[in-house]
N, CA and C atoms as an extended XYZ file, in Angstrom:
609
Properties=species:S:1:pos:R:3:atomname:S:1:resname:S:1:resid:I:1 pbc="F F F"
N       -32.418       10.345       17.624 N   MET     1
C       -30.861       10.052       17.929 CA  MET     1
C       -31.173        8.373       19.217 C   MET     1
N       -32.218        8.373       19.718 N   LYS     2
C       -32.632        7.166       20.362 CA  LYS     2
C       -31.805        7.829       22.019 C   LYS     2
N       -31.678        8.955       22.039 N   VAL     3
C       -31.537        9.423       23.980 CA  VAL     3
C       -32.837       10.110       24.496 C   VAL     3
N       -32.785        9.502       25.818 N   SER     4
C       -34.040        9.812       26.377 CA  SER     4
C       -33.756       11.276       26.744 C   SER     4
N       -35.215       11.729       26.817 N   THR     5
C       -35.560       12.771       27.545 CA  THR     5
C       -34.548       13.571       28.471 C   THR     5
N       -34.745       12.864       29.191 N   SER     6
C       -33.851       13.331       30.937 CA  SER     6
C       -32.282       13.454       30.818 C   SER     6
N       -31.815       12.611       29.684 N   SER     7
C       -30.396       12.594       28.934 CA  SER     7
C       -30.312       13.756       28.261 C   SER     7
N       -31.099       14.379       27.580 N   PHE     8
C       -31.023       15.652       26.549 CA  PHE     8
C       -30.942       16.679       27.640 C   PHE     8
N       -31.777       16.529       28.682 N   TYR     9
C       -31.629       17.962       29.534 CA  TYR     9
C       -30.876       17.909       29.860 C   TYR     9
N       -30.278       16.816       30.570 N   ALA    10
C       -29.099       17.006       31.394 CA  ALA    10
C       -27.666       17.146       30.557 C   ALA    10
N       -27.863       17.333       29.268 N   TRP    11
C       -26.686       17.126       28.469 CA  TRP    11
C       -26.638       18.771       28.285 C   TRP    11
N       -27.808       19.431       27.646 N   GLN    12
C       -27.971       20.543       26.920 CA  GLN    12
C       -27.729       21.670       28.108 C   GLN    12
N       -27.339       22.598       29.151 N   PRO    13
C       -26.477       23.152       29.729 CA  PRO    13
C       -25.436       23.413       29.524 C   PRO    13
N       -24.587       22.043       29.408 N   SER    14
C       -23.119       21.577       29.371 CA  SER    14
C       -22.261       22.166       28.222 C   SER    14
N       -21.736       23.039       28.227 N   PRO    15
C       -20.624       23.508       27.207 CA  PRO    15
C       -19.842       22.268       26.682 C   PRO    15
N       -19.809       22.347       25.379 N   VAL    16
C       -19.098       21.556       24.433 CA  VAL    16
C       -17.530       22.108       24.531 C   VAL    16
N       -16.553       21.516       25.680 N   ARG    17
C       -14.861       21.566       25.265 CA  ARG    17
C       -14.295       22.072       24.170 C   ARG    17
N       -13.336       22.808       24.084 N   ASP    18
C       -12.699       23.257       23.032 CA  ASP    18
C       -12.018       22.188       22.072 C   ASP    18
N       -11.468       21.244       23.070 N   ARG    19
C       -10.543       19.900       22.810 CA  ARG    19
C       -11.652       18.767       22.015 C   ARG    19
N       -12.577       18.929       22.712 N   ASP    20
C       -13.731       17.778       22.448 CA  ASP    20
C       -14.237       18.516       21.082 C   ASP    20
N       -14.653       19.406       20.776 N   LEU    21
C       -14.945       20.021       19.334 CA  LEU    21
C       -13.769       19.928       18.245 C   LEU    21
N       -12.582       20.096       18.540 N   SER    22
C       -11.795       20.124       17.773 CA  SER    22
C       -11.307       18.606       17.560 C   SER    22
N       -11.424       17.725       18.499 N   ASP    23
C       -11.437       16.354       17.957 CA  ASP    23
C       -12.415       15.847       17.238 C   ASP    23
N       -13.319       16.419       17.357 N   ALA    24
C       -14.482       15.947       16.579 CA  ALA    24
C       -14.207       16.662       14.856 C   ALA    24
N       -13.754       17.275       14.602 N   VAL    25
C       -13.448       17.889       13.748 CA  VAL    25
C       -12.244       17.591       12.470 C   VAL    25
N       -11.078       17.069       13.482 N   LEU    26
C       -10.052       16.233       13.043 CA  LEU    26
C       -10.615       14.695       12.784 C   LEU    26
N       -11.743       14.269       13.308 N   THR    27
C       -12.110       13.115       13.557 CA  THR    27
C       -12.593       13.079       11.810 C   THR    27
N       -13.689       14.014       11.428 N   ASN    28
C       -14.127       14.062       10.514 CA  ASN    28
C       -13.428       14.291        9.483 C   ASN    28
N       -12.208       15.045        9.205 N   ALA    29
C       -11.018       15.135        8.118 CA  ALA    29
C       -10.283       13.619        8.145 C   ALA    29
N       -10.000       13.140        9.140 N   ILE    30
C        -9.706       11.381        9.136 CA  ILE    30
C       -10.470       10.876        8.499 C   ILE    30
N       -11.840       10.415        9.023 N   VAL    31
C       -12.613        9.779        8.018 CA  VAL    31
C       -12.871       10.124        6.451 C   VAL    31
N       -12.491       11.323        6.280 N   ASP    32
C       -12.366       11.629        4.944 CA  ASP    32
C       -11.530       11.112        3.878 C   ASP    32
N       -10.223       11.283        4.752 N   ILE    33
C        -8.911       10.728        4.636 CA  ILE    33
C        -9.000        9.138        4.267 C   ILE    33
N        -9.259        8.739        5.102 N   HIS    34
C        -9.818        7.127        4.849 CA  HIS    34
C       -10.468        6.779        3.965 C   HIS    34
N       -11.532        7.267        3.400 N   TRP    35
C       -12.274        7.485        2.745 CA  TRP    35
C       -11.430        7.384        0.924 C   TRP    35
N       -10.721        8.268        0.800 N   MET    36
C       -10.564        9.035       -0.005 CA  MET    36
C        -9.106        7.973       -0.318 C   MET    36
N        -8.756        7.282        0.631 N   SER    37
C        -7.285        6.068        0.246 CA  SER    37
C        -8.242        4.787       -0.340 C   SER    37
N        -9.750        4.998       -0.472 N   ARG    38
C       -10.004        3.591       -0.470 CA  ARG    38
C       -10.600        2.723        0.590 C   ARG    38
N       -10.263        3.591        1.868 N   ARG    39
C       -10.236        2.587        3.263 CA  ARG    39
C        -8.791        2.125        3.491 C   ARG    39
N        -7.839        2.548        2.531 N   SER    40
C        -6.592        1.705        3.195 CA  SER    40
C        -5.510        2.125        3.715 C   SER    40
N        -5.583        3.704        4.143 N   ASN    41
C        -4.993        4.427        5.125 CA  ASN    41
C        -4.805        3.561        6.663 C   ASN    41
N        -3.791        3.379        6.761 N   GLY    42
C        -3.688        3.615        8.560 CA  GLY    42
C        -3.443        4.940        9.005 C   GLY    42
N        -2.830        4.784       10.156 N   SER    43
C        -2.715        6.313       10.872 CA  SER    43
C        -1.307        6.788       10.361 C   SER    43
N        -0.115        5.765        9.735 N   PRO    44
C         0.949        6.963        9.310 CA  PRO    44
C         0.610        7.403        7.924 C   PRO    44
N         0.173        6.865        6.850 N   ARG    45
C        -0.260        7.807        6.114 CA  ARG    45
C        -1.730        8.791        6.070 C   ARG    45
N        -2.589        8.431        6.787 N   VAL    46
C        -3.325        9.874        7.265 CA  VAL    46
C        -2.745       10.754        8.013 C   VAL    46
N        -1.533       10.763        8.736 N   HIS    47
C        -1.303       11.529        9.983 CA  HIS    47
C        -0.211       12.072        8.916 C   HIS    47
N        -0.085       11.301        7.535 N   ALA    48
C         1.152       12.236        6.475 CA  ALA    48
C         0.292       12.751        5.717 C   ALA    48
N        -0.952       12.414        5.254 N   GLU    49
C        -1.948       13.147        4.541 CA  GLU    49
C        -2.211       14.470        5.249 C   GLU    49
N        -2.653       14.520        6.416 N   LEU    50
C        -3.012       15.662        7.083 CA  LEU    50
C        -1.561       16.533        7.452 C   LEU    50
N        -0.662       16.397        7.511 N   ARG    51
C         0.610       17.097        7.831 CA  ARG    51
C         0.751       17.480        6.537 C   ARG    51
N         1.415       16.972        5.339 N   LEU    52
C         1.854       17.266        4.134 CA  LEU    52
C         0.829       17.664        3.136 C   LEU    52
N        -0.568       17.175        3.409 N   GLY    53
C        -1.686       17.834        2.195 CA  GLY    53
C        -2.510       18.826        3.070 C   GLY    53
N        -2.825       18.666        4.278 N   GLN    54
C        -3.561       19.465        4.783 CA  GLN    54
C        -2.532       20.602        5.806 C   GLN    54
N        -1.473       20.583        6.014 N   ASP    55
C        -0.724       21.665        6.932 CA  ASP    55
C        -1.534       21.346        8.272 C   ASP    55
N        -1.552       20.243        8.778 N   ASN    56
C        -2.331       20.588        9.929 CA  ASN    56
C        -0.990       19.901       11.101 C   ASN    56
N        -0.822       20.481       12.002 N   SER    57
C         0.458       19.941       12.875 CA  SER    57
C        -0.010       18.718       13.721 C   SER    57
N        -1.290       18.273       13.819 N   CYS    58
C        -1.496       17.479       14.930 CA  CYS    58
C        -0.601       16.101       14.950 C   CYS    58
N        -0.023       15.606       16.123 N   SER    59
C         0.731       14.411       16.780 CA  SER    59
C        -0.102       13.318       16.160 C   SER    59
N         0.875       12.465       15.438 N   ARG    60
C         0.422       10.746       14.806 CA  ARG    60
C        -0.052        9.944       16.336 C   ARG    60
N         0.219       10.616       17.367 N   GLU    61
C        -0.666        9.419       18.763 CA  GLU    61
C        -1.878       10.162       18.533 C   GLU    61
N        -2.278       11.365       18.381 N   ARG    62
C        -3.364       12.083       18.466 CA  ARG    62
C        -4.401       11.370       17.311 C   ARG    62
N        -3.609       11.061       16.112 N   VAL    63
C        -4.685       10.403       15.113 CA  VAL    63
C        -4.671        8.987       15.241 C   VAL    63
N        -3.756        8.207       15.785 N   GLU    64
C        -4.361        6.953       16.109 CA  GLU    64
C        -5.177        6.790       17.339 C   GLU    64
N        -5.439        7.288       18.315 N   ARG    65
C        -6.461        7.255       19.333 CA  ARG    65
C        -7.368        7.726       18.525 C   ARG    65
N        -7.646        9.080       17.375 N   LEU    66
C        -8.653        9.101       17.130 CA  LEU    66
C        -9.211        8.042       16.587 C   LEU    66
N        -8.375        7.378       15.608 N   MET    67
C        -8.967        6.460       14.525 CA  MET    67
C        -9.350        5.452       15.805 C   MET    67
N        -8.798        4.611       16.743 N   ARG    68
C        -9.042        3.763       17.260 CA  ARG    68
C       -10.446        4.435       17.626 C   ARG    68
N       -10.816        5.091       18.697 N   GLU    69
C       -12.037        5.501       19.096 CA  GLU    69
C       -12.883        5.579       17.780 C   GLU    69
N       -12.635        5.750       16.871 N   ALA    70
C       -13.529        5.739       15.916 CA  ALA    70
C       -13.676        4.676       14.842 C   ALA    70
N       -13.175        3.606       15.458 N   GLY    71
C       -13.337        2.404       15.098 CA  GLY    71
C       -12.895        2.318       13.377 C   GLY    71
N       -11.932        3.231       13.140 N   ILE    72
C       -11.369        3.023       11.641 CA  ILE    72
C        -9.861        2.664       11.495 C   ILE    72
N        -9.529        1.486       11.023 N   GLN    73
C        -8.111        0.932       10.571 CA  GLN    73
C        -8.088        0.529        9.244 C   GLN    73
N        -6.988        0.896        8.440 N   GLY    74
C        -6.370        0.844        7.578 CA  GLY    74
C        -5.548       -0.830        7.514 C   GLY    74
N        -5.565       -0.603        6.177 N   ILE    75
C        -5.089       -2.448        5.332 CA  ILE    75
C        -3.800       -2.827        5.671 C   ILE    75
N        -3.516       -3.630        6.519 N   TYR    76
C        -1.765       -3.778        6.975 CA  TYR    76
C        -1.752       -5.302        6.216 C   TYR    76
N        -0.474       -5.764        5.957 N   ARG    77
C         0.159       -6.828        5.582 CA  ARG    77
C         0.241       -7.593        6.785 C   ARG    77
N         0.108       -8.870        6.777 N   ARG    78
C         0.149       -9.772        7.720 CA  ARG    78
C         1.380      -10.167        7.733 C   ARG    78
N         2.480      -10.244        8.760 N   LYS    79
C         3.914      -10.476        8.747 CA  LYS    79
C         4.521      -11.758        9.565 C   LYS    79
N         3.361      -12.607        9.776 N   ASP    80
C         3.819      -13.841       10.392 CA  ASP    80
C         3.735      -14.844        9.378 C   ASP    80
N         3.455      -14.616        8.083 N   TRP    81
C         3.665      -15.353        7.074 CA  TRP    81
C         4.278      -15.172        6.172 C   TRP    81
N         5.252      -15.850        5.373 N   GLY    82
C         5.948      -15.357        4.413 CA  GLY    82
C         5.447      -15.957        3.223 C   GLY    82
N         6.030      -16.051        2.127 N   CYS    83
C         5.319      -16.682        0.872 CA  CYS    83
C         6.915      -17.216       -0.287 C   CYS    83
N         7.968      -16.912        0.362 N   THR    84
C         9.180      -17.084       -0.228 CA  THR    84
C         9.516      -18.558        0.400 C   THR    84
N         9.375      -19.672       -0.309 N   ARG    85
C        10.201      -21.277        0.130 CA  ARG    85
C        11.383      -21.593       -0.380 C   ARG    85
N        12.408      -21.498       -0.549 N   ARG    86
C        13.722      -21.506       -1.234 CA  ARG    86
C        13.803      -23.479       -1.578 C   ARG    86
N        14.629      -24.168       -2.601 N   ASP    87
C        14.852      -25.029       -2.394 CA  ASP    87
C        16.068      -25.145       -2.625 C   ASP    87
N        16.858      -25.705       -1.380 N   PRO    88
C        18.325      -25.872       -1.426 CA  PRO    88
C        19.122      -26.347       -2.775 C   PRO    88
N        18.354      -27.405       -3.361 N   ALA    89
C        19.121      -27.893       -4.398 CA  ALA    89
C        18.861      -27.633       -5.682 C   ALA    89
N        18.415      -26.559       -5.784 N   ALA    90
C        17.880      -26.152       -6.863 CA  ALA    90
C        18.577      -24.885       -7.339 C   ALA    90
N        19.025      -24.511       -8.543 N   GLU    91
C        20.528      -23.950       -8.931 CA  GLU    91
C        19.655      -22.466       -9.422 C   GLU    91
N        20.230      -21.198       -8.639 N   PRO    92
C        19.218      -20.158       -9.032 CA  PRO    92
C        20.187      -19.318      -10.665 C   PRO    92
N        19.164      -18.820      -11.170 N   ALA    93
C        19.590      -17.828      -12.253 CA  ALA    93
C        20.519      -16.722      -11.909 C   ALA    93
N        21.219      -16.426      -13.066 N   ASP    94
C        21.978      -15.119      -12.850 CA  ASP    94
C        21.336      -13.914      -12.487 C   ASP    94
N        21.879      -12.692      -12.083 N   ASP    95
C        21.059      -11.561      -11.652 CA  ASP    95
C        21.499      -10.924      -12.824 C   ASP    95
N        20.562      -10.718      -14.113 N   LEU    96
C        21.124       -9.868      -15.063 CA  LEU    96
C        20.331       -8.452      -15.050 C   LEU    96
N        19.997       -7.641      -14.220 N   VAL    97
C        19.350       -6.737      -14.160 CA  VAL    97
C        20.254       -5.509      -14.504 C   VAL    97
N        21.254       -5.655      -13.812 N   ARG    98
C        22.265       -4.480      -14.217 CA  ARG    98
C        22.752       -4.655      -15.661 C   ARG    98
N        23.007       -5.925      -16.185 N   GLN    99
C        23.397       -5.882      -17.576 CA  GLN    99
C        23.167       -7.308      -18.363 C   GLN    99
N        21.774       -6.873      -18.719 N   PRO   100
C        20.731       -7.936      -19.439 CA  PRO   100
C        21.495       -7.904      -20.823 C   PRO   100
N        21.718       -9.071      -21.522 N   PRO   101
C        21.911       -9.404      -22.611 CA  PRO   101
C        21.336       -8.591      -24.044 C   PRO   101
N        21.523       -7.842      -24.859 N   GLU   102
C        21.130       -6.847      -25.840 CA  GLU   102
C        19.825       -7.513      -26.536 C   GLU   102
N        18.990       -7.047      -26.466 N   GLY   103
C        17.714       -7.727      -27.501 CA  GLY   103
C        16.629       -8.653      -26.469 C   GLY   103
N        16.928       -9.146      -25.476 N   THR   104
C        16.437       -9.480      -24.438 CA  THR   104
C        15.297       -9.389      -23.661 C   THR   104
N        14.545       -9.955      -22.838 N   THR   105
C        13.336       -9.615      -22.105 CA  THR   105
C        13.812      -10.549      -21.124 C   THR   105
N        13.704       -9.828      -19.643 N   VAL   106
C        14.020      -10.714      -18.414 CA  VAL   106
C        13.009      -10.762      -17.233 C   VAL   106
N        13.328      -11.780      -16.634 N   THR   107
C        11.728      -12.119      -15.578 CA  THR   107
C        12.613      -11.897      -14.905 C   THR   107
N        12.822      -11.525      -13.492 N   HIS   108
C        13.804      -10.871      -12.582 CA  HIS   108
C        12.556      -11.429      -11.657 C   HIS   108
N        13.207      -12.434      -10.248 N   SER   109
C        12.746      -12.771       -9.256 CA  SER   109
C        13.731      -12.696       -8.202 C   SER   109
N        13.206      -13.436       -6.870 N   ASP   110
C        13.399      -13.915       -5.837 CA  ASP   110
C        13.946      -15.612       -5.939 C   ASP   110
N        14.602      -15.903       -5.033 N   HIS   111
C        14.943      -17.594       -4.881 CA  HIS   111
C        13.895      -18.712       -4.477 C   HIS   111
N        12.512      -18.188       -4.829 N   ALA   112
C        11.544      -19.061       -3.848 CA  ALA   112
C        11.502      -20.405       -5.265 C   ALA   112
N        11.113      -21.460       -4.645 N   SER   113
C        11.104      -22.221       -5.310 CA  SER   113
C        10.561      -22.526       -6.503 C   SER   113
N         9.316      -21.806       -6.476 N   GLN   114
C         8.326      -21.663       -7.957 CA  GLN   114
C         9.172      -21.296       -9.076 C   GLN   114
N        10.132      -20.354       -8.695 N   TYR   115
C        10.860      -19.515       -9.916 CA  TYR   115
C        11.768      -20.336      -10.286 C   TYR   115
N        12.435      -21.169       -9.469 N   THR   116
C        13.801      -22.242       -9.663 CA  THR   116
C        13.399      -23.541       -9.809 C   THR   116
N        11.768      -23.989      -10.028 N   SER   117
C        11.556      -25.429      -10.847 CA  SER   117
C        11.762      -25.476      -12.306 C   SER   117
N        11.810      -26.381      -12.426 N   SER   118
C        11.899      -26.871      -13.952 CA  SER   118
C        11.017      -26.335      -14.830 C   SER   118
N         9.934      -26.503      -14.358 N   THR   119
C         8.565      -26.260      -15.134 CA  THR   119
C         8.837      -24.757      -15.393 C   THR   119
N         8.544      -24.262      -14.674 N   PHE   120
C         8.677      -22.673      -15.077 CA  PHE   120
C         9.626      -21.817      -15.523 C   PHE   120
N        10.936      -22.738      -15.700 N   GLY   121
C        12.145      -22.419      -16.917 CA  GLY   121
C        11.708      -22.764      -18.144 C   GLY   121
N        11.114      -23.712      -18.358 N   ARG   122
C        10.313      -24.403      -19.594 CA  ARG   122
C         9.591      -23.390      -20.064 C   ARG   122
N         8.750      -22.754      -19.143 N   ARG   123
C         7.710      -21.864      -19.538 CA  ARG   123
C         8.168      -20.459      -19.787 C   ARG   123
N         9.748      -19.864      -19.336 N   LEU   124
C        10.390      -18.952      -19.560 CA  LEU   124
C        10.770      -19.046      -21.064 C   LEU   124
N        11.614      -20.154      -21.121 N   ARG   125
C        12.074      -20.252      -22.491 CA  ARG   125
C        11.340      -20.469      -23.647 C   ARG   125
N        10.001      -21.175      -23.333 N   GLY   126
C         8.845      -20.627      -24.168 CA  GLY   126
C         8.615      -19.765      -24.721 C   GLY   126
N         8.576      -18.830      -23.865 N   ALA   127
C         7.964      -17.995      -24.131 CA  ALA   127
C         9.165      -16.862      -24.599 C   ALA   127
N        10.623      -17.399      -24.680 N   GLY   128
C        11.362      -16.498      -25.470 CA  GLY   128
C        11.935      -15.375      -24.044 C   GLY   128
N        11.820      -15.949      -22.877 N   LEU   129
C        12.114      -14.675      -21.838 CA  LEU   129
C        13.520      -15.404      -20.724 C   LEU   129
N        14.308      -14.890      -20.578 N   LEU   130
C        15.353      -15.461      -19.480 CA  LEU   130
C        15.160      -14.948      -18.236 C   LEU   130
N        15.655      -15.984      -17.366 N   GLY   131
C        14.830      -15.819      -15.787 CA  GLY   131
C        16.390      -14.983      -15.140 C   GLY   131
N        15.961      -13.964      -14.128 N   SER   132
C        17.033      -14.062      -13.585 CA  SER   132
C        16.851      -13.282      -12.084 C   SER   132
N        17.783      -13.505      -11.059 N   MET   133
C        17.400      -13.839       -9.724 CA  MET   133
C        18.436      -12.595       -9.083 C   MET   133
N        18.121      -11.941       -7.798 N   GLY   134
C        18.896      -11.103       -7.351 CA  GLY   134
C        19.787      -12.081       -6.275 C   GLY   134
N        20.362      -11.191       -5.708 N   SER   135
C        21.190      -12.116       -4.536 CA  SER   135
C        20.363      -12.552       -3.243 C   SER   135
N        20.503      -13.497       -2.352 N   ILE   136
C        19.721      -13.559       -1.192 CA  ILE   136
C        19.750      -11.846       -0.534 C   ILE   136
N        18.588      -11.980       -0.114 N   GLY   137
C        18.638      -10.378        1.011 CA  GLY   137
C        18.823       -9.134        0.375 C   GLY   137
N        18.847       -9.319       -0.862 N   ASP   138
C        19.201       -8.163       -1.728 CA  ASP   138
C        17.862       -7.407       -2.004 C   ASP   138
N        17.927       -5.928       -1.170 N   CYS   139
C        16.710       -5.366       -1.483 CA  CYS   139
C        16.601       -4.431       -2.666 C   CYS   139
N        17.504       -4.014       -3.616 N   PHE   140
C        18.233       -3.169       -4.563 CA  PHE   140
C        17.395       -3.649       -5.511 C   PHE   140
N        17.126       -4.616       -6.258 N   ASP   141
C        16.674       -5.234       -7.807 CA  ASP   141
C        15.119       -5.156       -7.670 C   ASP   141
N        14.328       -5.600       -6.516 N   ASP   142
C        13.284       -5.952       -6.974 CA  ASP   142
C        12.271       -5.616       -5.714 C   ASP   142
N        13.022       -4.909       -4.761 N   GLY   143
C        12.372       -4.530       -3.489 CA  GLY   143
C        10.979       -3.805       -3.788 C   GLY   143
N        11.557       -2.745       -4.554 N   VAL   144
C        10.201       -1.811       -4.679 CA  VAL   144
C         9.501       -2.345       -5.373 C   VAL   144
N         9.623       -3.289       -6.682 N   ALA   145
C         8.497       -4.000       -7.295 CA  ALA   145
C         7.825       -4.847       -6.591 C   ALA   145
N         8.280       -5.540       -5.457 N   GLU   146
C         7.822       -7.006       -4.596 CA  GLU   146
C         6.632       -5.833       -3.656 C   GLU   146
N         7.337       -4.801       -2.852 N   SER   147
C         6.443       -4.332       -2.389 CA  SER   147
C         5.195       -3.705       -3.294 C   SER   147
N         5.215       -3.372       -4.285 N   PHE   148
C         4.177       -2.889       -5.370 CA  PHE   148
C         3.045       -4.038       -5.618 C   PHE   148
N         3.337       -4.930       -5.702 N   PHE   149
C         2.676       -5.786       -6.096 CA  PHE   149
C         2.278       -6.562       -4.951 C   PHE   149
N         2.473       -6.787       -3.611 N   GLY   150
C         2.057       -6.772       -2.515 CA  GLY   150
C         1.193       -5.750       -1.874 C   GLY   150
N         1.263       -4.868       -2.295 N   THR   151
C         0.366       -3.692       -1.724 CA  THR   151
C        -1.156       -3.679       -2.929 C   THR   151
N        -0.880       -4.257       -4.046 N   LEU   152
C        -1.812       -4.589       -5.242 CA  LEU   152
C        -2.461       -5.366       -4.561 C   LEU   152
N        -2.062       -6.665       -4.164 N   GLN   153
C        -2.896       -7.800       -3.745 CA  GLN   153
C        -3.240       -7.513       -2.525 C   GLN   153
N        -2.703       -6.957       -1.962 N   LEU   154
C        -3.684       -6.566       -0.138 CA  LEU   154
C        -4.614       -5.539       -0.522 C   LEU   154
N        -4.335       -4.346       -0.829 N   GLU   155
C        -5.112       -3.106       -1.362 CA  GLU   155
C        -6.832       -3.293       -2.101 C   GLU   155
N        -6.012       -4.513       -2.905 N   LEU   156
C        -7.245       -4.398       -4.677 CA  LEU   156
C        -7.456       -6.041       -4.474 C   LEU   156
N        -6.754       -6.887       -4.998 N   LEU   157
C        -7.155       -8.224       -5.441 CA  LEU   157
C        -7.634       -8.844       -4.146 C   LEU   157
N        -7.179       -8.616       -2.896 N   ASP   158
C        -7.960       -9.831       -1.575 CA  ASP   158
C        -9.226       -8.911       -1.001 C   ASP   158
N        -9.707       -7.497       -1.694 N   ALA   159
C       -10.621       -7.001       -1.483 CA  ALA   159
C       -11.820       -6.623       -2.066 C   ALA   159
N       -11.386       -7.567       -3.329 N   HIS   160
C       -12.736       -7.464       -4.484 CA  HIS   160
C       -12.816       -8.987       -4.982 C   HIS   160
N       -14.055       -8.856       -5.600 N   ARG   161
C       -14.358       -9.922       -6.558 CA  ARG   161
C       -14.693       -9.364       -8.049 C   ARG   161
N       -14.197       -9.882       -9.114 N   TRP   162
C       -14.758       -9.382      -10.340 CA  TRP   162
C       -15.654      -10.566      -11.216 C   TRP   162
N       -16.262      -10.306      -11.784 N   THR   163
C       -16.255      -11.094      -13.037 CA  THR   163
C       -16.358      -11.525      -14.262 C   THR   163
N       -15.352      -10.494      -14.580 N   SER   164
C       -14.602      -10.564      -15.863 CA  SER   164
C       -13.268      -10.502      -15.920 C   SER   164
N       -12.340      -11.015      -16.665 N   ARG   165
C       -10.757      -10.682      -17.100 CA  ARG   165
C       -10.758       -8.950      -17.398 C   ARG   165
N       -11.878       -8.508      -18.049 N   ARG   166
C       -11.766       -7.235      -18.202 CA  ARG   166
C       -12.248       -6.234      -17.227 C   ARG   166
N       -12.939       -6.278      -16.190 N   HIS   167
C       -13.435       -5.748      -15.230 CA  HIS   167
C       -12.172       -5.722      -14.091 C   HIS   167
N       -11.522       -6.534      -13.922 N   LEU   168
C       -10.010       -7.054      -13.023 CA  LEU   168
C        -9.455       -6.094      -14.071 C   LEU   168
N        -8.801       -6.046      -14.953 N   ALA   169
C        -8.422       -5.168      -16.011 CA  ALA   169
C        -8.369       -3.929      -15.656 C   ALA   169
N        -9.765       -3.105      -15.835 N   LEU   170
C        -9.901       -2.014      -15.360 CA  LEU   170
C        -9.703       -1.280      -13.986 C   LEU   170
N       -10.142       -2.346      -13.261 N   ALA   171
C        -9.987       -1.936      -11.871 CA  ALA   171
C        -8.141       -2.027      -11.216 C   ALA   171
N        -7.240       -3.019      -11.837 N   ILE   172
C        -6.111       -2.872      -11.908 CA  ILE   172
C        -5.858       -1.205      -12.532 C   ILE   172
N        -6.256       -0.852      -13.718 N   PHE   173
C        -5.878        0.331      -14.264 CA  PHE   173
C        -5.796        1.281      -13.447 C   PHE   173
N        -7.372        1.486      -13.148 N   ASP   174
C        -7.902        2.706      -12.456 CA  ASP   174
C        -6.908        2.594      -11.037 C   ASP   174
N        -7.017        1.356      -10.396 N   TRP   175
C        -6.118        1.406       -8.712 CA  TRP   175
C        -4.937        2.465       -9.221 C   TRP   175
N        -3.641        1.866      -10.097 N   ILE   176
C        -2.520        2.219      -10.753 CA  ILE   176
C        -2.422        3.853      -10.791 C   ILE   176
N        -2.952        3.826      -11.980 N   GLU   177
C        -3.315        5.396      -12.700 CA  GLU   177
C        -3.815        6.520      -11.700 C   GLU   177
N        -5.387        6.217      -10.958 N   ALA   178
C        -5.804        6.953      -10.347 CA  ALA   178
C        -5.474        7.578       -8.892 C   ALA   178
N        -4.908        6.222       -8.310 N   TRP   179
C        -4.597        5.990       -6.992 CA  TRP   179
C        -3.319        5.612       -6.697 C   TRP   179
N        -2.712        4.877       -6.740 N   TYR   180
C        -1.318        4.417       -6.610 CA  TYR   180
C        -0.424        5.345       -7.034 C   TYR   180
N        -0.122        5.893       -8.505 N   ASN   181
C         0.822        6.901       -8.712 CA  ASN   181
C         0.324        8.488       -8.154 C   ASN   181
N        -0.636        8.876       -8.306 N   PRO   182
C        -0.971       10.159       -8.080 CA  PRO   182
C        -1.306       10.679       -7.149 C   PRO   182
N        -1.619        9.319       -5.887 N   LYS   183
C        -2.233        9.914       -4.847 CA  LYS   183
C        -1.880        9.187       -3.345 C   LYS   183
N        -1.387        8.096       -4.207 N   ARG   184
C        -1.097        7.410       -2.505 CA  ARG   184
C         0.627        7.845       -1.935 C   ARG   184
N         0.536        7.778       -0.940 N   ARG   185
C         1.963        8.292        0.030 CA  ARG   185
C         2.765        6.945        0.174 C   ARG   185
N         3.939        7.242       -0.319 N   HIS   186
C         4.631        6.076       -0.376 CA  HIS   186
C         6.236        6.042        0.935 C   HIS   186
N         6.361        5.312        1.783 N   SER   187
C         7.392        5.652        2.785 CA  SER   187
C         8.448        5.926        2.043 C   SER   187
N         8.763        4.941        0.896 N   TYR   188
C         9.922        5.223        0.452 CA  TYR   188
C        10.385        6.630       -0.590 C   TYR   188
N         8.846        7.496       -0.685 N   CYS   189
C         9.216        8.792       -1.654 CA  CYS   189
C         9.070        9.614       -0.594 C   CYS   189
N         9.395        9.733        0.948 N   LYS   190
C         9.155       10.250        1.861 CA  LYS   190
C         7.999       10.619        1.929 C   LYS   190
N         6.977        9.859        1.686 N   MET   191
C         5.602        9.931        2.360 CA  MET   191
C         4.972       10.800        1.096 C   MET   191
N         5.695       11.063       -0.109 N   LEU   192
C         4.799       11.326       -1.181 CA  LEU   192
C         4.403       10.470       -1.701 C   LEU   192
N         3.498       10.846       -3.032 N   SER   193
C         3.083       10.120       -3.911 CA  SER   193
C         4.305        9.385       -5.152 C   SER   193
N         4.556        9.020       -5.917 N   PRO   194
C         5.437        8.578       -6.800 CA  PRO   194
C         5.579       10.083       -7.920 C   PRO   194
N         4.005       10.239       -8.172 N   ILE   195
C         4.532       11.633       -9.099 CA  ILE   195
C         4.958       12.852       -8.707 C   ILE   195
N         4.025       12.848       -7.437 N   ASP   196
C         4.682       14.271       -6.664 CA  ASP   196
C         6.436       14.082       -6.098 C   ASP   196
N         6.687       12.762       -5.888 N   TYR   197
C         8.483       12.737       -5.552 CA  TYR   197
C         9.140       12.965       -7.006 C   TYR   197
N         8.539       12.246       -8.321 N   GLU   198
C         9.279       12.846       -9.267 CA  GLU   198
C         9.229       14.286       -9.545 C   GLU   198
N         8.267       15.040       -9.361 N   THR   199
C         8.370       16.491       -9.572 CA  THR   199
C         9.222       17.317       -8.732 C   THR   199
N         9.160       16.812       -7.440 N   VAL   200
C        10.145       17.778       -6.760 CA  VAL   200
C        11.418       17.082       -6.626 C   VAL   200
N        11.781       15.610       -7.076 N   SER   201
C        12.990       15.459       -7.628 CA  SER   201
C        13.604       16.414       -8.827 C   SER   201
N        12.676       16.392       -9.544 N   ALA   202
C        13.131       17.369      -10.921 CA  ALA   202
C        13.308       18.985      -10.489 C   ALA   202
N        12.834       19.236       -9.642 N   THR   203
C        12.913       20.930       -9.714 CA  THR   203
C        14.309       21.199       -8.378 C   THR   203
C-alpha cells in the first residue's frame, strides 16, 4: 500500500471512529449505486436510491460530501448552450397532438429552424407524415419526450462509439429496456422508475 513503516506503527494504536467507519460503508454503497447506474447518477439520484431503494435515511448533503471526497460525479446536462434556434420568418405547423387527423402519423417538434425549413417539410410529406408543433414554451406536448432524447444523447450516445448500426441499435434497446424504463429514477416520476411509477399509480 506504499505506506512507510513509521506511519503504519503511528496509525496502528489509533481506533477508527464510528463516524469514519460509517462514512466508509456508505461510500461503498454510493460507489455500487454509481456503477449500477452506468456511472450516470449524480447526488440527487444516488440519494434517492439510498433512501427509496435501500431504506437509508442519510442526508443529501452527506451523500454530496462523500461523492466529492471519492471523486465520483454523475453525468450532467450542460445548460450554458441550447439547441433551439427559431427562424422568425418561418410559419410553424399546427399543434396536432390533441386532435390528429384520422389515419395519419404525426411528427411533433418544437419551433427550431431545422423543423420549420422547407427541406424538412418536403421530407415529411415525402414520407407521408404530417408536421406538428407545440406552442412556444409549452412543456406539455413534448417536454418528457425531449427530456428522454436529451438523456439518451447525454448518457449513451455521447459516451460511447459503435462499429455498426446493429451494435448501436442493440445498445439503445439495452439502455431503454434494461436501464431507463425499469431502473433509472426520474424526477417527474417522484424519483421512481417509469415501470415502478406505473405500478404504484395502478394500485
